Residue frames as qw, qx, qy, qz and C-alpha x, y, z in Angstrom:
[[0.568, -0.626, 0.227, -0.483, -26.07, -33.36, -45.89],
 [0.350, 0.302, -0.852, 0.244, -23.92, -35.60, -43.69],
 [0.769, -0.439, -0.242, -0.398, -26.01, -38.00, -41.62],
 [0.138, 0.360, -0.788, 0.480, -24.84, -38.89, -38.12],
 [0.735, -0.423, -0.465, -0.255, -26.62, -41.54, -36.06],
 [0.019, 0.478, -0.593, 0.648, -26.06, -40.72, -32.39],
 [0.643, -0.338, -0.686, -0.043, -26.91, -43.32, -29.77],
 [0.288, -0.633, 0.252, -0.672, -28.07, -41.73, -26.53],
 [0.537, -0.013, -0.808, 0.240, -27.12, -43.77, -23.47],
 [0.068, -0.267, -0.629, 0.727, -29.08, -41.70, -20.96],
 [0.219, 0.690, 0.634, -0.271, -32.41, -39.87, -20.83],
 [0.341, 0.926, 0.153, 0.055, -31.19, -36.71, -22.56],
 [0.649, -0.086, 0.069, 0.753, -28.13, -34.70, -23.58],
 [0.008, 0.793, 0.092, -0.602, -27.60, -30.92, -23.67],
 [0.659, 0.738, 0.145, 0.002, -27.67, -29.56, -27.22],
 [0.131, 0.885, -0.446, -0.006, -24.21, -27.97, -27.00],
 [0.494, -0.427, 0.757, -0.005, -22.78, -31.27, -25.68],
 [0.810, 0.355, 0.464, -0.055, -24.50, -33.23, -28.45],
 [0.514, 0.843, -0.157, -0.029, -22.74, -31.16, -31.09],
 [0.110, -0.723, 0.679, -0.056, -19.41, -31.96, -29.41],
 [0.636, -0.172, 0.743, -0.121, -20.14, -35.66, -28.82],
 [0.784, 0.517, 0.334, -0.084, -21.37, -36.12, -32.40],
 [0.663, -0.141, 0.362, 0.640, -18.07, -34.68, -33.63],
 [0.361, 0.765, 0.372, 0.382, -19.38, -31.61, -35.44],
 [0.001, 0.907, -0.190, 0.377, -17.46, -29.18, -33.21],
 [0.543, 0.363, -0.623, 0.430, -14.42, -29.34, -30.96],
 [0.173, -0.024, -0.695, 0.698, -15.82, -28.42, -27.55],
 [0.089, -0.667, -0.723, 0.158, -18.95, -27.72, -25.53],
 [0.106, -0.637, -0.089, 0.758, -18.03, -24.03, -25.54],
 [0.017, 0.161, -0.604, -0.781, -17.87, -24.04, -29.33],
 [0.078, -0.426, -0.880, -0.197, -21.23, -25.84, -29.30],
 [0.077, -0.699, -0.488, 0.517, -22.71, -23.02, -27.20],
 [0.014, -0.492, 0.239, 0.837, -21.48, -20.43, -29.70],
 [0.041, -0.077, -0.814, -0.574, -22.93, -22.40, -32.61],
 [0.083, -0.597, -0.795, 0.065, -26.34, -22.66, -30.92],
 [0.092, -0.682, -0.251, 0.681, -26.26, -18.93, -30.04],
 [0.094, -0.202, 0.500, 0.837, -25.71, -18.14, -33.74],
 [0.589, 0.364, 0.268, -0.670, -29.31, -19.22, -34.45],
 [0.449, 0.438, -0.631, -0.456, -28.24, -21.74, -37.10],
 [0.016, 0.067, -0.991, 0.118, -29.13, -24.95, -35.24],
 [0.654, -0.146, -0.182, -0.719, -32.54, -26.56, -35.66],
 [0.186, -0.052, 0.941, -0.279, -34.15, -29.29, -33.59],
 [0.316, 0.463, 0.827, -0.048, -37.00, -31.08, -35.34],
 [0.294, 0.586, 0.499, 0.567, -37.11, -28.26, -37.91],
 [0.210, -0.945, -0.212, -0.136, -37.35, -25.39, -35.41],
 [0.342, 0.619, -0.392, 0.589, -34.53, -22.98, -34.57],
 [0.744, -0.566, -0.324, 0.145, -33.25, -23.71, -31.06],
 [0.184, 0.782, -0.267, 0.532, -31.43, -20.97, -29.14],
 [0.692, -0.643, 0.247, -0.214, -31.24, -22.68, -25.74],
 [0.275, 0.636, -0.720, 0.041, -27.65, -23.91, -25.51],
 [0.102, -0.198, 0.931, -0.288, -28.48, -26.61, -22.98],
 [0.747, 0.051, -0.092, -0.657, -31.83, -27.66, -24.46],
 [0.566, -0.200, 0.789, -0.134, -32.51, -31.29, -23.53],
 [0.548, 0.363, -0.561, -0.503, -32.27, -33.46, -26.62],
 [0.686, -0.118, 0.649, -0.308, -33.95, -36.85, -26.37],
 [0.337, -0.003, 0.882, 0.330, -34.18, -39.97, -28.49],
 [0.364, 0.631, 0.681, 0.073, -36.20, -39.51, -31.68],
 [0.098, 0.922, 0.058, -0.371, -35.16, -35.90, -32.27],
 [0.724, 0.394, 0.222, 0.521, -33.21, -34.63, -35.29],
 [0.250, -0.826, 0.049, 0.503, -30.66, -31.83, -34.97],
 [0.681, 0.551, 0.245, 0.416, -29.38, -30.00, -38.07],
 [0.185, -0.907, 0.131, 0.355, -26.51, -27.57, -38.50],
 [0.045, 0.767, -0.520, -0.373, -24.11, -26.62, -41.29],
 [0.590, 0.394, -0.632, -0.311, -24.68, -29.65, -43.49],
 [0.110, 0.118, -0.947, 0.278, -24.91, -32.10, -40.59],
 [0.701, -0.287, -0.231, -0.610, -28.04, -34.03, -39.71],
 [0.040, 0.258, -0.875, 0.408, -27.86, -35.76, -36.32],
 [0.718, -0.288, -0.441, -0.455, -30.45, -38.47, -35.69],
 [0.185, -0.403, 0.710, -0.548, -30.64, -39.11, -31.95],
 [0.775, -0.174, -0.511, -0.329, -31.80, -42.52, -30.89],
 [0.613, -0.584, 0.393, -0.359, -32.08, -44.18, -27.53],
 [0.150, 0.400, -0.904, 0.018, -29.72, -47.04, -26.80],
 [0.790, -0.191, -0.482, -0.327, -31.39, -50.43, -26.60],
 [0.364, -0.555, 0.585, -0.467, -31.45, -51.51, -22.97]]
C-alpha cells in the first residue's frame, strides 16, 4: 500500500478532487468515475458520493493507495 500524506488547506475537499490532488488519478472527472465504481473507502466504509466532504483526520483508500488527510497547521 502506498501511503500519501495530504495536507488540507481548507475545511474540506470533495472526494473526487482529493483523488486528483493527491495524484492518484488524472482529473476530477476520472475521480468521479473511480468513486462511482464502489472501490473507494473513507475510514473503512465504501463511499459512493463523488463529492463527499473529506476533512482532516480521515483516511481514503483505493487501488493500493492510502491517503491520510490532515489539516494544515495555521
